[in-house]
Structure formats: C-alpha cells, structure tokens
C-alpha positions in Angstrom: -4.5 -5.4 -32.2 -4.7 -8.8 -30.9 -8.5 -10.0 -29.7 -8.7 -10.9 -26.2 -9.3 -14.6 -24.5 -12.8 -16.1 -25.6 -14.5 -16.3 -22.4 -14.1 -20.1 -20.7 -16.3 -22.7 -22.8 -18.1 -20.3 -25.2 -17.1 -17.6 -27.4 -19.3 -14.8 -25.6 -20.1 -13.9 -21.9 -23.2 -15.3 -20.6 -24.1 -13.1 -18.3 -27.7 -13.5 -16.1 -28.3 -10.7 -15.2 -31.8 -9.3 -15.7 -32.8 -5.5 -16.7 -34.3 -3.5 -13.6 -37.8 -3.5 -15.1 -37.9 -7.4 -15.9 -36.5 -8.0 -11.4 -38.9 -6.1 -10.2 -41.5 -7.4 -12.9 -40.3 -11.2 -11.1 -39.9 -9.2 -7.5 -43.9 -8.4 -7.7 -45.0 -11.8 -9.1 -43.2 -13.8 -6.9 -45.1 -12.1 -4.1 -48.0 -12.1 -5.8 -48.0 -15.8 -6.0 -46.2 -16.7 -2.7 -43.6 -18.2 -4.7 -41.4 -20.2 -1.8 -38.4 -18.2 -0.4 -34.8 -20.0 0.0 -32.7 -17.4 2.0 -29.2 -18.3 1.1 -25.6 -18.6 2.2 -23.3 -15.9 1.6 -21.1 -18.2 -0.3 -24.4 -19.0 -2.3 -24.7 -15.5 -3.0 -21.7 -14.4 -4.1 -21.7 -17.3 -6.5 -25.7 -16.4 -7.6 -24.1 -12.8 -8.1 -20.7 -14.3 -10.6 -23.8 -16.3 -12.3 -25.0 -12.7 -13.5 -22.4 -11.2 -14.5 -21.3 -13.7 -16.7 -18.3 -14.6 -14.0 -19.0 -18.2 -14.4 -19.6 -19.1 -18.0 -20.9 -20.4 -19.5 -22.8 -21.4 -16.5 -26.6 -21.3 -16.7 -27.3 -22.5 -12.9 -26.5 -24.1 -9.9 -25.3 -27.5 -10.3 -27.4 -31.0 -10.2 -26.0 -33.9 -8.9 -24.5 -35.5 -12.5 -22.2 -32.1 -12.9 -21.6 -32.2 -8.7 -20.2 -35.7 -9.2 -18.7 -35.4 -12.4 -16.5 -32.1 -11.3 -15.6 -34.1 -7.8 -14.5 -36.7 -9.6 -13.7 -35.7 -13.4 -13.0 -31.9 -12.9 -16.0 -31.6 -15.6 -19.7 -30.9 -16.0 -22.0 -33.2 -17.8 -21.3 -32.3 -20.7 -17.9 -32.3 -20.8 -16.3 -28.8 -20.1 -13.5 -28.3 -17.1 -14.9 -27.0 -14.1 -12.5 -27.7 -10.5 -15.1 -26.7 -7.8 -18.6 -27.4 -7.5 -21.0 -24.1 -7.7 -23.8 -25.3 -5.6 -27.2 -24.5 -3.9 -28.1 -25.9 -0.8 -31.8 -26.3 1.0 -34.0 -28.1 3.5 -35.2 -31.3 3.0 -38.9 -29.8 3.6 -38.0 -27.4 0.9 -36.5 -29.5 -1.0 -39.2 -32.0 -1.0 -42.0 -30.0 -1.5 -41.3 -28.4 -4.7 -42.2 -30.1 -8.6 -40.1 -29.3 -11.8 -40.7 -25.8 -12.9 -41.3 -24.5 -9.9 -39.8 -21.0 -9.3 -38.3 -20.4 -6.1 -36.9 -16.6 -4.6 -33.5 -16.4 -3.7 -32.9 -14.1 -0.9 -30.2 -11.9 0.5 -27.9 -14.1 3.3 -28.4 -11.3 6.0 -32.2 -12.2 6.8 -34.1 -9.7 4.7 -36.0 -10.8 2.6 -34.2 -9.0 -0.6 -34.7 -11.3 -3.2 -31.7 -11.8 -5.3 -32.5 -14.4 -7.9 -34.5 -16.4 -9.0 -34.6 -20.6 -9.7 -36.1 -22.4 -12.3 -36.7 -26.1 -9.9 -35.2 -29.1 -12.0 -33.0 -31.7 -9.2 -33.2 -31.8 -5.3 -30.2 -34.1 -4.2 -28.4 -35.5 -1.4 -24.8 -35.6 -1.8 -21.7 -37.2 0.3 -20.4 -34.0 2.0 -17.1 -35.8 3.4 -16.4 -37.1 -0.4 -16.7 -33.4 -1.3 -14.7 -32.2 1.1 -11.9 -34.8 0.4 -11.6 -34.4 -3.1 -12.1 -30.8 -3.7 -10.0 -29.7 -0.1 -8.0 -32.9 0.4 -9.2 -33.2 4.0 -12.0 -33.4 6.2 -10.7 -31.9 8.8 -14.1 -29.6 10.3 -11.2 -27.0 10.9 -10.4 -26.2 7.5 -12.9 -23.8 6.9 -14.0 -24.4 3.5 -14.9 -27.9 5.3 -17.0 -26.0 7.7 -18.7 -24.2 4.8 -19.2 -28.0 3.4 -20.7 -30.0 6.8 -22.7 -27.1 7.8 -24.7 -26.6 4.5 -28.7 -28.2 4.5 -29.2 -31.4 4.2 -30.2 -30.9 0.2 -28.7 -29.0 -3.2 -31.5 -27.6 -5.2 -30.6 -27.9 -9.3 -31.6 -25.3 -12.1 -31.4 -22.6 -14.2 -31.8 -18.9 -12.7 -32.5 -15.8 -13.3 -30.2 -12.4 -11.1 -32.4 -9.7 -9.9 -29.4 -7.8 -7.9 -25.6 -7.7 -7.8 -26.2 -7.3 -4.0 -24.6 -3.6 -3.4 -21.7 -4.6 -4.4 -21.0 -1.5 -7.6 -22.2 0.8 -5.0 -20.0 0.0 -1.6 -17.2 -0.3 -4.5 -17.6 2.0 -6.7 -15.1 2.2 -9.5 -13.1 -1.6 -7.7 -16.0 -3.9 -8.5 -16.2 -4.2 -11.9 -17.8 -7.0 -14.4 -16.6 -8.9 -17.0 -17.3 -6.8 -19.3 -16.2 -4.2 -17.9 -12.8 -5.3 -17.7 -13.0 -6.8 -20.8 -13.4 -3.1 -22.4 -10.9 -1.9 -20.2 -8.7 -3.6 -22.0 -9.4 -3.3 -25.2 -9.8 0.3 -24.7 -5.7 0.4 -23.2 -4.8 -1.7 -26.1 -4.2 -5.0 -23.8 -4.5 -8.3 -25.5 -2.5 -10.5 -22.6 -2.9 -9.5 -19.0 -2.0 -11.0 -16.2 -4.5 -11.6 -13.1 -2.7 -11.3 -9.7 -5.2 -13.1 -7.3 -5.5 -11.1 -3.6 -7.7 -11.9 -0.8 -4.9 -9.6 1.6 -3.2 -6.4 1.1 -0.4 -6.5 -1.2 3.6 -6.9 0.6 6.4 -6.4 -1.0 6.5 -10.2 -2.7 3.0 -9.4 -4.0 4.5 -6.2 -5.9 7.0 -8.1 -7.3 5.1 -11.4 -8.6 3.0 -8.2 -10.3 5.9 -6.1 -11.7 7.9 -9.3 -13.5 4.4 -10.2 -15.2 4.5 -6.6 -16.6 7.7 -7.4 -18.0 6.3 -9.4 -20.6 2.7 -8.8 -20.1 0.4 -5.6 -21.6 -0.7 -5.2 -18.2 -1.6 -6.3 -14.7 -5.7 -6.8 -13.0 -4.7 -6.8 -9.5 -8.3 -8.6 -8.5 -9.6 -8.5 -5.2 -12.2 -10.5 -3.0 -14.5 -8.7 -2.1 -16.7 -10.9 -0.6 -16.7 -12.9 3.0 -13.1 -14.3 4.1 -12.3 -16.0 7.2 -11.8 -14.2 10.7 -8.4 -12.6 11.2 -8.4 -11.7 7.7 -8.1 -7.9 6.2 -11.9 -6.6 5.0 -12.0 -5.9 2.0 -12.4 -1.7 2.0 -9.4 -1.4 3.9 -7.0 -3.7 1.6 -8.8 -1.8 -1.5 -7.3 0.8 0.3 -3.6 0.0 0.8 -4.0 -1.7 -2.4 -4.2 1.9 -4.7 -1.2 3.2 -2.1 0.6 0.9 -3.4 -0.5 1.6 -7.1 -0.5 5.2 -6.8 3.0 5.2 -5.5 5.5 2.3 -6.7 3.6 1.3 -10.0 4.3 3.3 -14.0 0.4 4.8 -14.3 -1.0 2.6 -16.6 0.3 -0.9 -15.8 -1.8 -1.9 -13.7 -6.3 -1.9 -12.9 -7.4 -2.8 -9.4 -10.3 -4.3 -9.3 -12.7 -6.6 -6.9 -14.4 -9.4 -7.4 -17.7 -10.7 -5.1 -16.9 -14.6 -3.8 -16.3 -15.7 -0.7 -12.7 -17.6 -0.2 -12.7 -21.3 -0.2 -9.6 -21.8 0.7 -9.4 -25.1 -1.6 -5.6 -24.5 -2.5 -5.0 -26.2 -5.6 -8.8 -26.6 -7.1 -9.6 -22.9 -6.2 -6.7 -22.3 -8.2 -7.9 -23.4 -10.7 -11.5 -22.0 -10.1 -9.8 -18.0 -10.0 -7.5 -19.0 -13.6 -11.0 -20.2 -15.0 -13.0 -17.3 -14.1 -10.4 -14.3 -14.8 -10.4 -16.4 -18.2 -13.9 -14.9 -18.2 -12.8 -11.7 -17.1 -11.0 -11.1 -20.5 -7.0 -12.3 -18.7 -4.5 -14.5 -20.8 -2.5 -15.5 -17.5 -2.7 -16.1 -13.5 -0.3 -15.5 -11.8 0.7 -18.3 -9.2 2.8 -18.6 -6.8 3.4 -20.3 -3.4 0.6 -21.4 -1.1 -2.2 -20.0 -3.7 -5.7 -20.1 -1.9 -4.3 -22.3 0.9 -4.8 -22.0 4.2 -2.6 -23.6 7.5 -0.6 -26.4 6.1 -3.3 -28.2 4.2 -1.8 -28.0 0.9 2.1 -27.8 -0.7 3.6 -24.6 -1.1 3.4 -25.0 -4.8 0.6 -27.9 -5.6 -1.5 -25.2 -6.6 1.4 -24.8 -9.5 1.9 -28.1 -10.5 -2.3 -29.3 -10.1 -1.7 -27.2 -14.0 -0.3 -29.8 -15.2 -2.3 -32.5 -14.3 -5.8 -31.4 -16.3 -6.5 -31.8 -19.7 -4.0 -29.7 -21.8 -6.5 -27.9 -23.4 -8.7 -27.3 -20.3 -7.9 -23.9 -20.2 -7.1 -21.1 -21.9 -5.6 -19.5 -19.6 -2.0 -20.4 -19.0 -0.7 -19.7 -15.3 2.7 -17.6 -14.4 4.4 -19.7 -11.9 7.0 -18.3 -10.3 9.1 -19.9 -7.0 9.7 -18.3 -3.6 10.6 -14.4 -3.3 12.8 -13.1 -1.1 15.0 -9.9 -0.3 18.5 -11.0 -1.2 20.7 -8.9 1.2 24.0 -10.1 -0.7 22.7 -8.9 -4.1 20.5 -6.3 -2.0 17.3 -6.8 -4.7 14.4 -9.2 -4.8 
C-alpha cells in the first residue's frame, strides 16, 4: 500500500499541544507566578490551535521579524522553508516593552474569559509595516477588505517565541466527529487504504458546482476530504453549524458511501485569495492530502482577485515548495444543450 504524503517541511507532524496534566500544571504556575496575560484575537486563537494540533507543521510558535519579512517578500521562513502567510501574535506597546527574553506570557481566550489557551516563551518584540503586509499578502490596502481590516486593527507590536498549547478552544466539543486533527485524518486515510486524497476547501454550504468539483476529484483520487472552516467569517457568511448540516445532507444523499470524509478545521478566514490558497494547500498536506481542489476565486472576496489567480500562483512559487499538488478546475456550469455539468 502506498504511504501518505509527508507533512510540510518535516518527516513527521509537530503538534505543540501538551497533555491535560501539563496544561493544568502550567495554568497553576501562571497564576502562582503572576505571568503577564495577553488576550488573543479570534484569528490568533485559530492559529494557536492549528499550531497545537500540528496543522502548521513545522512552525514552533509565532513568527519573529525575520520570518515575517521573509514570508511577505519571499514566501519563505528565515530557515528557507516555504510559507505564504504570516502567523503572528500582536500586543500593546506597554506589554511588548515590559518583556524580557525567556519570560512566559499566558495567552487567553478572545471572548474575554481568562481561560489560558497557550503559553508563549518570549523571544522578540517588533513592529511591522502594516501596509506592506497588506499589499504583499492581500494585494490591497483597502480597509473594506476583511483581511486588511484585521491587519490594520491589530496592536502596535508583534511578539515572537515558541509556544505550548493548552487547549483546542472547545472545537472538539462543539463539532464532535467533524473537528479532526491532522493525526486523526491521517489515521482515517490509512484505515481506508487511501493515499491519493483531494481536499475540498469550503467556507459555505456546497452548491451544485462544488459537488461536481468533488466528484471530478473522486474519479482519479482514492477519496475527497470535504474540509470546511469552523472559525470566524465575515458578516453575512453562513454559520459553521448550519454549513455542516447542509454538507452532511449532501454527502448522505448525493455521494457514494466511502468516497468522501467530512471534517473541519479551526482557522478564521483571511480572504487572502491566492496567498490563502497556498496556505490551504500547505496545511492540507499536513492533514495527509496529496491534492487541493482549486476552482474559481478560491479564498477570494469582492473583486480584489482575478477568478483564477489562486491557480496561477502555484506556477509562480518554487517547484518543490509544496509536495501537495493543486487540482485546477475551470468554470463549471449547467449546460442546457448537453443536459449536464
């Protein structure tokens, strides 16, 4: 039997989630020693959880200034490993200037509760050119773009350092059987004997064209992972719980049993179009997928990106940047003359 694709930049997954006993001990130590607290944004919380479950292998924490600059300008970490979008943690100037290298910072829930979700071992504080990040990652500085808005509203400084993740933020309880870690999807693929797996990214319920894209992939892959975002979306998008029910109904009624797996992951959407398509491919490689379905306007919003920029960007990165491959699919539509898609 063929083996699954290796994780990105490593021969093994690198989850940063600690055991429950260690998490309890760290929370007690944080309280006893009065470690400084930092309330994360929703996007940062999703990134933390992905670091925790190995979805962002081979990262060991939030990026420093050299990694931030390399990712924006060269699609690469300081180590040379390919990476398309910054994974950063913002903080106020007051907190940033108060920290010393090696100091511990407790990272808390974005909803305002003081549940400690992670521990940062502080290494560096730095400021960034926010407009530069927006221009290179989102291709615009328009404040109406939801991803640009996130960057422009973040605090003045970024904090870098390795992390320990203490919690998965309630996703396993809220989405039982749907929220799966890379280790769990890889095990499912092995149990089914799959080695060629196409990931289908979605933040919406699947319509007829989406169904067609997935079924095309099934024709030459062992199966498809219908992998939808469970984090925050822009106003007006369909809530995750409604989306999951709609997708389940589609799978139950319109797919052959044993050809697809429904799952979800904890990130917020960045709406970064082509750059986010690369990130979607990268972490799907960590989940064990060999291919990513890339259709029209993948991860786009408004008219900031051309309909197929998320496909052509895969031709612009170094040849061996990613092991996972894009499945580039053109316009799909119902043809009245041929009575089919």
